[in-house]
C-alpha positions, 0 to 999 in steps of 0.5 A: 789451705786457704778457706773458700770466700762461702766459708769466709762469709758465713763464717764471719756472719755468724762471728757478728751475730754471736758478737752481737746477741752477747752485747745485746742480751740485756736488751731482749733482742737477739740479731734474728730480731735485729734483721726483721726489725732492719727490714721492716723499717726499710718494708714497712706494710709488707706481708708475711709472706713476703719478709718471711722469703725476704729473711730466708726463714719458714713462714711458721717460724716468722709467726712466732718471731711476730707474736714475740715481737707485737708482745713487746710492743715493737711490731704490731699486724694491721688487716691488708685492706686488700686481703681480709686473710693476710696482716700488713706489719709496721713498727711501733714507736717504741721499735724506733726507739730500740733500733735508734739505742742499738744502733752504737752497738751495732756501729761499735760492733762494724768498727770492731770487725773493721778494726786495722783497715783504712777508709779506702779498704772498708769501701772497697770490702762493702762493695765487692760483699754488695756485688757477690751479694748481688750475684747471688740473690736471684729475687726480689721482693714486691715491695723491692720492685715498688720502689726499685 
């Protein structure tokens, strides 16, 4: 019996996260934190609510994650000038260093994952997965609308 595309994508993502977490254990950064930092790099100044929607976690979960990243001096909260109750999130210079330091780990994991595929197959796989993601995507983060 062949697996469904949903099962294969989900199981592959799970294996990626597990392997990433194992390789970065000493850094103290988990795959989910890496994802959060990566999104912040693309959407600096985003508020916590839209970021929680973007990475699909509950706002309280995101708040706790951000608390840990603030304590680690990787993220800083700044008051939103348009709404005193809201916080905008920004990466610290330390986060940029951390991202640069972890990039080779992520690249090595990706290389291992696509081992045996030709450059054309990797391009095709990337394009196909991007199309599946676009098909499933139903909302656009407010920051993405501004830059789109």
